[in-house]
N, CA, C and O of each residue as an XYZ file, in Angstrom:
480
protein
N       0.768     -1.256     -0.091
C      -0.031     -0.114      0.026
C       0.830      1.267      0.043
O       1.938      1.292      0.580
N       0.327      2.277     -0.501
C       1.072      3.674     -0.533
C       1.073      4.146      0.987
O       0.059      4.032      1.675
N       2.126      4.622      1.422
C       2.216      5.177      2.697
C       2.763      6.664      2.647
O       3.759      6.960      1.986
N       2.092      7.510      3.341
C       2.541      8.917      3.355
C       2.712      9.291      4.927
O       1.939      9.007      5.842
N       4.025     10.058      4.993
C       4.513     10.520      6.350
C       4.607     12.020      6.261
O       5.322     12.500      5.381
N       3.877     12.894      7.183
C       4.074     14.124      7.093
C       5.017     14.597      8.133
O       5.103     13.908      9.149
N       5.757     15.700      8.031
C       6.693     16.233      9.142
C       6.860     17.705      8.951
O       6.468     18.245      7.917
N       7.459     18.403      9.967
C       7.698     19.723      9.801
C       6.572     20.723     10.506
O       6.718     21.944     10.466
N       5.578     20.170     11.073
C       4.702     20.860     11.926
C       5.185     21.366     13.136
O       6.226     20.897     13.596
N       4.534     22.325     13.763
C       4.965     22.842     15.122
C       4.291     24.195     15.295
O       3.318     24.598     14.657
N       4.958     24.840     16.260
C       4.411     26.158     16.784
C       5.116     27.212     15.929
O       6.314     27.066     15.688
N       4.398     28.332     15.426
C       4.896     29.487     14.852
C       4.163     30.791     15.257
O       2.967     30.758     15.544
N       4.765     31.756     15.276
C       4.102     32.984     15.631
C       3.314     33.626     14.355
O       3.613     33.284     13.211
N       2.351     34.521     14.609
C       1.599     35.047     13.399
C       2.738     35.886     12.583
O       3.542     36.608     13.173
N       2.727     35.734     11.313
C       3.740     36.305     10.420
C       4.869     35.445     10.189
O       5.655     35.744      9.290
N       5.070     34.305     10.959
C       6.109     33.419     10.740
C       5.970     32.435      9.727
O       5.068     32.523      8.894
N       6.822     31.468      9.731
C       6.880     30.625      8.625
C       7.203     29.104      9.012
O       7.942     28.861      9.965
N       6.672     28.172      8.304
C       6.812     26.695      8.499
C       7.042     26.056      7.335
O       6.583     26.607      6.335
N       7.688     24.937      7.178
C       7.877     24.232      6.003
C       7.413     22.621      6.269
O       8.057     21.930      7.058
N       6.503     22.207      5.704
C       6.049     20.937      5.779
C       6.463     19.981      4.800
O       6.491     20.384      3.638
N       6.816     18.706      5.048
C       7.251     17.746      4.081
C       6.311     16.506      4.056
O       5.619     16.173      5.018
N       6.347     15.938      3.012
C       5.425     14.600      2.885
C       6.265     13.648      2.307
O       6.690     13.936      1.189
N       6.575     12.688      2.748
C       7.511     11.454      2.119
C       6.353     10.320      1.768
O       5.527      9.888      2.572
N       6.486      9.947      0.398
C       5.444      9.006     -0.101
C       6.400      7.683     -0.237
O       7.617      7.741     -0.411
N       5.714      6.610     -0.140
C       6.502      5.247     -0.428
C       6.619      4.893     -1.785
O       7.425      4.031     -2.133
N       5.726      5.610     -2.763
C       5.835      5.443     -4.186
C       5.449      6.665     -4.706
O       4.799      7.456     -4.021
N       5.837      6.945     -6.044
C       5.659      8.028     -6.824
C       4.009      8.036     -7.244
O       3.395      7.015     -7.553
N       3.496      9.229     -7.198
C       2.148      9.334     -7.737
C       2.137     10.670     -8.543
O       2.951     11.555     -8.281
N       1.359     10.780     -9.362
C       1.190     11.926    -10.218
C       0.651     13.248     -9.462
O       1.085     14.375     -9.697
N      -0.228     12.988     -8.642
C      -1.012     14.145     -7.961
C      -0.778     14.038     -6.500
O      -1.048     12.975     -5.940
N      -0.278     15.088     -5.800
C      -0.047     15.123     -4.487
C      -0.710     16.479     -3.868
O      -0.586     17.528     -4.499
N      -1.342     16.454     -2.758
C      -2.027     17.573     -2.266
C      -1.855     17.779     -0.766
O      -1.421     16.881     -0.045
N      -2.214     19.010     -0.303
C      -2.138     19.208      1.230
C      -3.681     19.686      1.507
O      -4.267     20.501      0.794
N      -4.279     19.003      2.734
C      -5.364     19.481      3.326
C      -5.186     19.646      4.695
O      -4.245     19.067      5.238
N      -6.137     20.524      5.497
C      -6.085     20.651      6.678
C      -7.430     20.570      7.333
O      -8.477     20.695      6.698
N      -7.371     20.355      8.624
C      -8.769     20.203      9.427
C      -8.486     20.921     10.835
O      -7.449     20.711     11.464
N      -9.395     21.699     11.230
C      -9.229     22.242     12.464
C     -10.353     21.739     13.284
O     -11.300     21.265     12.657
N     -10.420     21.760     14.649
C     -11.420     21.187     15.495
C     -12.783     21.540     15.195
O     -12.970     22.756     15.240
N     -13.822     20.827     14.893
C     -15.133     21.317     14.524
C     -15.323     21.702     13.184
O     -16.378     22.257     12.875
N     -14.432     21.481     12.331
C     -14.494     22.011     11.017
C     -14.301     20.789     10.081
O     -13.806     19.749     10.516
N     -14.689     20.923      8.816
C     -14.573     19.916      7.846
C     -13.098     19.932      7.337
O     -12.377     20.888      7.621
N     -12.663     18.941      6.628
C     -11.347     19.042      6.018
C     -11.412     19.961      4.923
O     -12.371     20.063      4.158
N     -10.318     20.649      4.875
C     -10.343     21.828      3.673
C      -9.075     21.757      2.840
O      -7.923     21.720      3.273
N      -9.450     21.745      1.646
C      -8.231     21.820      0.618
C      -7.341     23.067      0.847
O      -7.793     24.200      1.014
N      -6.006     22.732      0.835
C      -4.991     23.729      0.777
C      -4.219     24.044     -0.502
O      -4.055     25.191     -0.919
N      -3.823     23.101     -1.009
C      -2.781     23.250     -2.188
C      -2.594     21.676     -2.814
O      -2.627     20.631     -2.165
N      -2.412     21.819     -4.106
C      -1.997     20.576     -4.836
C      -1.088     20.722     -5.871
O      -1.089     21.762     -6.530
N      -0.218     19.713     -6.129
C       0.780     19.841     -7.113
C       0.893     18.436     -8.020
O       0.922     17.316     -7.509
N       0.949     18.689     -9.394
C       0.924     17.761    -10.324
C       2.337     17.187    -10.745
O       3.344     17.723    -10.282
N       2.442     16.104    -11.616
C       3.844     15.803    -11.911
C       4.311     16.874    -12.965
O       3.728     17.948    -13.109
N       5.356     16.507    -13.651
C       5.964     17.172    -14.559
C       5.105     17.895    -15.672
O       4.442     17.221    -16.460
N       5.122     19.215    -15.725
C       4.251     20.005    -16.643
C       2.844     20.025    -16.275
O       2.018     20.412    -17.101
N       2.428     19.575    -14.899
C       1.047     19.726    -14.609
C       0.807     21.041    -13.872
O      -0.257     21.589    -14.160
N       1.565     21.640    -13.001
C       1.296     22.886    -12.304
C       0.806     22.656    -10.895
O       0.823     21.551    -10.354
N       0.362     23.787    -10.326
C      -0.114     23.827     -8.905
C      -1.334     24.530     -8.963
O      -1.720     25.215     -9.910
N      -2.008     24.292     -7.740
C      -3.387     24.760     -7.455
C      -3.522     25.128     -6.079
O      -3.182     24.270     -5.264
N      -3.955     26.241     -5.640
C      -4.137     26.786     -4.316
C      -5.535     27.215     -3.995
O      -6.245     27.784     -4.825
N      -5.942     26.914     -2.696
C      -7.154     27.602     -2.128
C      -7.083     29.194     -1.902
O      -6.046     29.775     -1.580
N      -8.113     29.712     -2.077
C      -8.094     31.282     -1.962
C      -7.530     31.810     -0.654
O      -6.990     32.915     -0.596
N      -7.673     30.954      0.463
C      -7.355     31.399      1.653
C      -5.880     31.344      1.952
O      -5.464     31.929      2.952
N      -5.029     30.664      1.133
C      -3.496     30.530      1.211
C      -2.817     31.037     -0.009
O      -1.589     31.066     -0.086
N      -3.647     31.461     -1.019
C      -2.944     31.833     -2.225
C      -1.927     33.140     -2.033
O      -2.363     34.174     -1.528
N      -0.713     33.039     -2.416
C       0.122     34.138     -2.107
C       0.833     34.218     -0.812
O       1.602     35.136     -0.528
N       0.540     33.192     -0.013
C       1.262     32.958      1.391
C       1.929     31.676      1.371
O       3.080     31.592      1.801
N       1.209     30.489      0.832
C       1.905     29.263      0.843
C       2.412     28.821     -0.587
O       1.854     29.234     -1.604
N       3.508     27.953     -0.619
C       3.958     27.563     -1.900
C       4.135     26.061     -1.856
O       4.874     25.597     -0.988
N       3.553     25.293     -2.674
C       3.687     23.837     -2.740
C       4.607     23.409     -3.911
O       4.678     23.937     -5.021
N       5.344     22.269     -3.405
C       6.338     21.920     -4.437
C       6.757     20.434     -4.319
O       6.396     19.835     -3.306
N       7.369     19.885     -5.107
C       7.820     18.476     -5.019
C       9.198     18.295     -5.800
O       9.520     18.967     -6.780
N       9.912     17.350     -5.258
C      11.072     16.780     -5.981
C      10.695     15.808     -6.944
O       9.551     15.363     -7.048
N      11.730     15.459     -7.698
C      11.562     14.290     -8.506
C      11.737     12.850     -7.931
O      11.958     11.864     -8.634
N      11.621     12.840     -6.662
C      11.749     11.586     -6.041
C      10.351     11.305     -5.451
O       9.464     11.064     -6.270
N      10.068     11.304     -4.276
C       8.729     10.845     -3.691
C       8.387     11.935     -2.479
O       7.779     11.549     -1.481
N       8.761     13.149     -2.606
C       8.766     14.191     -1.357
C       7.874     15.320     -1.910
O       8.082     15.807     -3.021
N       6.947     15.693     -1.160
C       6.314     17.006     -1.428
C       6.169     18.095     -0.291
O       5.854     17.822      0.867
N       6.438     19.355     -0.765
C       6.642     20.181      0.468
C       5.514     21.373      0.339
O       4.917     21.710     -0.684
N       5.405     21.851      1.508
C       4.556     23.163      1.667
C       5.187     24.113      2.502
O       5.369     23.943      3.707
N       5.562     25.235      1.780
C       6.344     26.347      2.452
C       5.243     27.407      2.797
O       4.695     28.057      1.907
N       4.951     27.550      4.073
C       4.064     28.416      4.710
C       4.587     29.714      5.149
O       5.383     29.706      6.088
N       4.286     30.731      4.656
C       4.745     31.992      4.985
C       3.453     32.982      5.449
O       2.296     32.701      5.137
N       3.748     33.960      6.092
C       2.775     34.969      6.722
C       1.636     34.184      7.374
O       0.435     34.266      7.117
N       2.231     33.429      8.242
C       1.200     32.566      8.933
C       0.245     33.404      9.748
O       0.657     34.413     10.320
N      -1.130     32.989      9.826
C      -1.960     33.584     10.552
C      -2.748     32.630     11.491
O      -2.786     31.446     11.155
N      -3.338     32.985     12.554
C      -3.895     32.100     13.609
C      -4.993     31.125     13.154
O      -5.190     30.058     13.735
N      -5.674     31.525     12.127
C      -6.613     30.658     11.558
C      -5.962     29.759     10.652
O      -6.716     28.993     10.052
N      -4.803     29.681     10.428
C      -3.979     28.624      9.688
C      -3.828     27.226     10.551
O      -3.504     26.159     10.031
N      -4.101     27.392     11.877
C      -3.931     26.364     12.948
C      -4.881     25.242     12.637
O      -6.100     25.411     12.630
N      -4.269     24.032     12.366
C      -5.085     22.709     12.054
C      -4.077     21.628     11.983
O      -2.862     21.816     12.059
N      -4.610     20.581     11.846
C      -3.919     19.262     11.446
C      -3.747     19.381     10.038
O      -4.746     19.555      9.340
N      -2.491     19.304      9.471
C      -2.267     19.314      7.958
C      -2.039     17.892      7.518
O      -1.247     17.171      8.124
N      -2.749     17.462      6.430
C      -2.643     16.092      5.953
C      -1.999     16.097      4.513
O      -2.333     16.999      3.744
N      -1.169     15.222      4.140
C      -0.899     14.997      2.745
C      -1.611     13.979      2.060
O      -1.968     12.979      2.682
N      -1.854     14.110      0.886
C      -2.636     13.016      0.089
C      -2.105     12.897     -1.314
O      -1.448     13.791     -1.847
N      -2.407     11.789     -1.874
C      -2.179     11.576     -3.137
C      -3.400     10.988     -3.855
O      -4.315     10.407     -3.271
N      -3.320     11.218     -5.333
C      -4.302     10.785     -6.211
C      -3.792      9.901     -7.495
O      -2.824     10.304     -8.140
N      -4.323      8.943     -7.777
C      -4.068      8.237     -9.049
C      -4.535      8.757    -10.294
O      -4.183      8.335    -11.395
N      -5.442      9.805    -10.057
C      -6.079     10.388    -11.185
C      -5.234     11.617    -11.922
O      -4.454     12.274    -11.233
N      -5.365     11.851    -13.030
C      -4.314     12.832    -13.657
C      -4.846     14.231    -13.589
O      -4.280     15.140    -14.196
N      -5.874     14.419    -12.896
C      -6.401     15.865    -12.789
C      -6.374     16.276    -11.357
O      -6.868     15.572    -10.476
N      -5.780     17.450    -11.124
C      -5.756     18.254     -9.879
C      -7.187     18.673     -9.512
O      -7.956     19.247    -10.283
N      -7.483     18.286     -8.126
C      -8.668     18.442     -7.587
C      -8.617     19.007     -6.168
O      -7.610     18.826     -5.483
N      -9.666     19.682     -5.705
C      -9.654     20.211     -4.348
C     -10.682     19.415     -3.564
O     -11.092     19.894     -2.507
N     -11.130     18.258     -3.983
C     -12.060     17.451     -3.294
C     -11.290     16.432     -2.562
O     -10.373     15.845     -3.138
N     -11.579     16.183     -1.376
C     -10.889     15.154     -0.747
C     -11.345     13.778     -1.273
O     -10.602     12.803     -1.163
N     -12.441     13.702     -1.789
C     -12.853     12.385     -2.270
C     -12.195     11.932     -3.394
O     -12.305     10.737     -3.670
N     -11.367     12.833     -4.271
C     -10.669     12.457     -5.236
C      -9.267     11.941     -4.982
O      -8.576     11.606     -5.944
N      -8.791     11.853     -3.703
C      -7.572     11.397     -3.178
C      -7.567     10.068     -2.585
O      -8.421      9.804     -1.739
N      -6.771      9.270     -2.904
C      -6.859      7.799     -2.440
C      -6.090      7.347     -1.319
O      -6.441      6.317     -0.744
N      -5.006      8.038     -0.907
C      -4.266      7.628      0.158
C      -3.892      8.918      1.063
O      -3.610      9.987      0.520
N      -3.904      8.776      2.376
C      -3.659      9.949      3.202
C      -2.596      9.598      4.406
O      -2.498      8.503      4.959
N      -1.908     10.646      4.653
C      -1.082     10.460      5.871
C      -1.790     10.695      7.149
O      -3.010     10.858      7.120
N      -1.184     10.727      8.195
C      -1.379     10.624      9.498
C      -1.755     11.961     10.056
O      -2.575     12.108     10.963
N      -1.058     12.998      9.415
C      -1.234     14.534      9.794
C      -0.278     14.847     10.653
O       0.283     14.039     11.393
N      -0.008     16.284     10.573
C       0.910     16.948     11.480
C       0.401     18.321     12.022
O      -0.157     19.123     11.273
N       0.589     18.541     13.216
C      -0.211     19.719     13.830
C       0.478     20.863     13.577
O       1.660     20.863     13.919
N      -0.004     21.925     13.018
C       0.551     23.286     12.869
C      -0.398     24.223     13.759
O      -1.624     24.199     13.645
N       0.262     25.015     14.618
C      -0.207     25.835     15.606
C       0.250     27.328     15.538
O       1.419     27.571     15.837
N      -0.540     28.295     15.187
C       0.069     29.542     14.992
C      -0.591     30.474     15.946
O      -1.784     30.767     15.860
N       0.275     30.966     16.924
C      -0.051     31.767     18.014
C       0.917     32.520     18.600
O       2.080     32.130     18.500
N       0.636     33.657     19.272
C       1.624     34.785     19.852
C       1.783     34.313     21.229
O       2.494     34.937     22.017
């Protein structure tokens, strides 16, 4: 089975930065980040495709977060200008489909999540 492991979460001050990583056991075309705060539904953050596919961001993080991946099996989320409402558990996910999507149901495998807390 595909395994995903997130890392890099922690505590940051408002306006600060964190960099999340997701290591996958196999290469997949589409990889994405979602987040879930207590009492909230799982929310799309960003997604990146394979070579020549591009990236896609939610409006809430556009201009602040940057998603990227290397040519191995690792995806990154650089989070800048963090705000308290960015606080959530962040999950990485992969999709076997060739189309980038913001819908959780389009992703097949999920990591365990990493906590991000933004507080002064």
